[in-house]
N, C-alpha and C positions, 0 to 999 in steps of 0.2 A: 900427569901434569906437574910441572915444577912450581914450587912456591918459595918465595923469599921471606926472610924475617920481616914482619910488619904487614904481610898480606892479610886482608880481612877475608875470612872463609866461612862457609856455612856447611854443616853436616848434612849429608844426603838423607840420612834416615831419621832425622829429628829436626826440630826448628832451632836448635842451638847455633849461635854464631860466636866467633871469637877472632883472635889475632894470632898469627904464627909467631912464636917467640924463639924457636930454635929448631935445628935440623938434627934428626936422629938417623940411625942406621935402619936397614931393612925396609925402606920406603915409608918411614914414619917421621912425623914432625910433632913438636910440642905446640899445643894451642891453649891460649889463655881465654877461658870462657867469659862472656859478658855478664851472664846472670849471677854468678856466684864468686867469680875471681879464682876458680880452680884452674890450675894448669895441668892438662892431661895429655898423654901421648895419643896420637891418632894416625891411622893409615891414610896416605894421600888419596887412595882409591875411594875413601869414604867422604872426601871433601870436594867442594867446588868454590870457586871465587864468589864472594857475596855479590859482586857487581854483575857477574854472569847470571846469577839467579834472578836479580832484578830485571835484567834485560829479557830473560825468558818468561818472567811472571810480572809484567808491568802493573797488574791489578793489586799485587801484594805490596803493602806499604813497607818502606825501609824500616829496619829495626832500630829503635832508639837506644843508644848505649847509655846506661845510667850514669849520670854525672856530666854527660857531654852536652845535653840540651836542657833547657828550662822552659816550662810552660807557665805563663803568668796566671792562668786560670786553672791551676791544677785542682782536680777533684780527688777526694779520698779514694785510694786504691781499693778495688773489690778484693775481698779475702781470697787468696789463692785456693784453687780447688782442693789442693792437698790437705789444707787445714780441716776440711770437712770429710776427708776421705774415709776415715774409720767409721763415721756415722752413716754414710750413704752406701758404701760398698766395701766388703772385706776383700783383701788381696791374698789372705791365707797365711801360711807359714813361709817366711822369707829369710834369705841370707843376704846381709848387706856388708859392703866393704867401704868403710869410712876413711877417706884419704887423710893422712897426717903429713902436713907440709913442712919442709925445712925452711931455712931463712931465705932461700932463693925462690920459694914458692913451688918447689917440685915435690911430688908425692914420694916420700922415702919408704913409707909403710902404710898399711891399711888396718884399721880396727875391724875385726870379724864380729858381726853382731847378728844374733838371731832375733827375729821380729815375729810376734804373734798378734795380729790385729783382729782376730776372731773373738767370739764370745765363749770359746771353749778353752779349758785348761788342757795341756798336752804333756806327754812324756816324750823326751827327745834323747836319742842316742846318736852321736855324731863322731866320725873319725876323719881326720885330714891326713892324706898321704902326700908326701913330697918325694919324688924319685922312687916311688914304690914302698916307702917306709912311713910308718905312722909318726906324724909330727905333733898331732894334737888329738886328744880324746876327751869327749864330754858326755856325761849322762846326767839327766836331771829333769826337773819339772819346769815347764815354761808356762807361766800363768797367762790367762786371757788378757788381751790388750796390754802387752808388756814387751820389753826388750831385754836381751841378756848379752853382755860382752864376753865373747869366748876367748879372745886372744888377739894376736897380731900376725899379719902376713907381710913380710918384707917385699919391697918392689922387685928385687932381684929374684925372689922365690917364684915369681910368675913364670920363670923359665924352667922351673923344676917340675912341671906337669902337675899342678895342684889338683887333687881328686878328693871330693867329699862323698862319703857314704853316710846317708842320714836315714834313721828309722824314726817313725812317729806313731804314737798312740794317742787318740783322743780320750780324755778322761772326764767323767761327770760324776755326779753323786750316785749314778746308777751303775757305774763300772767303767771298764776299759774296752775300747773297740779293738778290732784286729789290727795288726801291724801294717803300716804303709812304709814303702821304701823308695828312696830317691838317690840316684847317682849323679853328681854334678862335677864335670870336669871343666876347669877354667882354661880357656884359650885366650891369648892376649887380644886378638882382634875382637872377639866376642865380649871380652871383659871391658875393654875401653869404650865399646858402643853401648853398654848397659848403664848409662848415667841417668838416674831418675831421682825424683824427690821421694824419699821413703816415708811411708806412714809412721806416725808416732815420733820418728826422729825429726821430721820436718826439715830435712836438709838433703842436698844433692849427694848421692852416693852411687856406687856400682851395685845394682840391685838385681837379685835373682829370686824367682819364685820357686819354692820347693814343693809345697802342697797347696793346691788351689782350694779344695774342699776337704772337710774333715767329716766324712760319712761315718756313721756309727752303726755297728752291727749289734747293738744292745737291744734286748727285748726285756723290759722291766716287768712284764706281766707275771703274776704269781702263778705257780703250779705246784701240785703236790709232789712229794718225794718220789712216788712210784712213776709218775709221768716223766719227771726229770731223768730218772735212772734209765727208763726205756728209751728216751730220746738220745741219750749219750752212750747207750750200751754198744759195745763192739760186737759185730756179728760173730757167731760161734766159730765159723770157719776161719776167721782171721786170727784167732788165738794161736799162739805158738804151741807146738807140741812139747808139753812139759817133760816128756820122756827124753827129749834131746838135751835137756839141761843137766848140769852137774847136780848131784843130790843136795849139796849145801845151798845152791842157788834156788832149787825147788822149795826148800824149807824156808829160806829167807823171803821168797816171793809170796809163799802161802801165808806167812805170818806178818807180812808188811801191811801196816794200817795206812790207808790213803788219805789221812788227814793228820795235821800236826797242830796241837794247841799251844800257842806261844804266850798265853797268860803266864806272867812271871811266877805266880804261886804254884803253877804246874811244873815248873822247871827247877826251882831251888827252894830249899827249906829255910834258907837264911835271907830271903828276899827283903825282909823288913829292914835289914842292915845295909842294903844297897842303895846307892844314889841312882838317879835316872840314867846316867851314862853307863853305869855298871849293868843296870837292868837291860838296856838296849844291846850292849855287847853280848850279854848272855843269850838273849833272845835270837840275835843274828847268828851266833855261833851254832845254836841248835838248828836254826833254819838251814844254814849252809850244809851242815852234816846230813840233814834229812834229805835235802835236794840232791846231794851227791849220791846218796844211796838209791834214791828213786831213779836217777839217770842210769846208774850201774845196773840195776835190776830190769831196766826197760819198762818201767811203769808208764802208763799212758797219760794219767792225770792225777793230780793231788789237790787237796785243799789246805791252805795255810790259814789258820784261825788267828787273827790278830786283834779282833774287837774293832770298835768304831773310834771312840775317844777323839783325840785331836789329829789323828792320822799320821803321827810321827813314825810309828813302826811300819804302818802300811806303805808310806812313801819310801822308807829305807829298803823294804822288801822289793818294791817296784824298781828301785835303782839297781839292786843286785840282779834281778831277773833280766833287766835290759842288757847286762853284760854276759849273759849265758847263751851261747849259740844253740844249745840243745833245746831251749825253750821256744816253742812255736808261737804261743801267745799266752796271755793271762788276763783275767778280768775279775772285777769286783761287783758283779751284778747281783740282784736280789736272789736269794736262795731260801726255800721254805725252812731249811734247817738252821742256816747260819745268818739269815737276814743279809745285811751288808757288812757283816763282821769278819768275812773271810775272803781270800783271794784264790780263785781257781787257776791252777797252773797246768797248761797242756804242753806236752813234750812232742 
């Protein structure tokens, strides 16, 4: 169907209406939305004339355009559902694209925003690929009921095959769950049809759900050290034949201690002269050397002792582990020996 500038149209897959403001290539037009004043591209196959919709659905009242009509007995508007959204139902971990308009009202770029409207803190690892190359990388903690601006995506970059690879771990005071993964590829038609009001932002954006639920594999029950060892022990037949290893590797593996204590007094005799930043750098340096050695020797799991405190060292370790492809998962669950003061790393 052909549309002229000024034609009032309705989206087939939503209740949004607007006016055609310009003609684009590849069967697309610009539409100025009534609800929020955003001007977005849309495929003509996803539109119909508003008047044709009224003829086909006579029982549906015509949509009132804000500012065009007045009601003398106006009543206070009911609060929109979206303002109560985070209280009534969680949408999970989401990725929003917030249009940034130029002087002509066209979206020239989009703010990329992570949204967590759940009651759980999470660790997020995200990479954005454009034309097969990494354009943006983020690792960090996304607090419960919070948002985080990652960067920007230019309008023209929608033609570069944007691909998001996202990893997510739920974290609580009991530890970290197993990793969840999501691949999101943005396609223009799908992108422009995903205009919704985002929770927490309370504005119309292009919205995609990454993780609907954050299931936890954490078992906080206490157990004795013997039971824990038996539960996680590798069957004897799965151990590698040490005779096939080089002699120096056999010795290194035999002497390798599967735990690293990062308390600063264990690492440096001059720790009293260090400031907090120097202490953290020293601790992370020992941590990275230790992990590199564990990976080289093919160790199955290790414990990193960081203590409880304010969690600064623990969070820094988590951020490092998120960037290591050799790490299968890690958790900070209760342990009879370490309590909650150590992170278990499984390769």
